[in-house]
N, C-alpha and C positions, 0 to 999 in steps of 0.2 A: 884126725884120729881114724877116718875111712882108709886113707892109705897106710897108716902105720898096720891096721890090719890085715891089708892086702899084703904088705910086705912079709908078712908072717904066714904067708900061704892060705889064708882066708879071706878072700875077696868078697866083698858085699854086693853080689850081681844084682844089676838093677836098681842100685842105690839111688844114684840119681834121678831116674824116672820116676821110681817107686820107692820113696823112703819110709813110708810107714803103711800100718793096715788100713788105714781110710783110703790112701791111695790105690790099694791093692783092690780094695771092695769096689771103688768108683771105676777101676779098670775092668772088671767083672760085668758091672752094670751096663756100661759103655759097648761092652761086646754083646749084649742082648741078653744076658743071664738075666731072668727075672729077680731071682733072689741071691743074695751074696751076705754070708756072716763070715765075720774073721776075728782072731783073736791074735795077739802076738803071743811069741813064745815065751816073753818077760812075762805076761798077764798070766799064762797058763803056767808058768814056772812059779808065780806068785801064790797060785791056788794049789800048790801040792803040799802035802803033808810035812812038816817040820822034819820028819826024820829022813825024809827023801831028800828036803834042801840040804840038810847036813852032809848027806853021803856026797852030793854033788859038789859043795864047797870044798870037799877034799881034793878033788880034780883041781890041781895047777896048772892050766895050760895057757893062762892068760896074767900077764903080770898085773894089768889094770882092770878092775870092777866096771869102770866106765866103758870099754871095750867090750865086756861081756855083756852090759846092757845094752849097748849099740847094736850088737849082732841080734840079740834078742828082741829088742824093739823091731828090727829090720824084718827079722823072718816070721812068717804066722801062718796058722793053720786058716784054712780057707774053705767053706762049704758053699760052692754056687749051683743054681739049679735053674731049670727051665719052667718050673711050675712051683706054685705057694707051698708044695709040701716040705721045701727046703727049710723053713722056718720050725716047722715040725720036727725033722730030723735034725737041726741043730739044738733044740730043747731037749730032745732025747739023749744027747750025748751029755747033757748036764756039766756044759761048759759056759760059765758067764761071762758076758762081755762086758 
């Protein structure tokens, strides 16, 4: 499926090395960041209001919903900090992981 997405001009960069948010978080923590919080774009999307989801659903650039979900699960929003304030910043964003 990742190859099919790539052939459509949307390669999942770093997919093999970091296939999900947990592996991305580990990547930052191993690079000496003290805190790291992450949420996949799919989880973020799932938390959007229904009217926004309806608007997005009208955009038909992918044939397969499974491809859309694969892209959304691969890419994520990350906040990594060098001090304990990162968790507070993440909480202030009101994003649940």
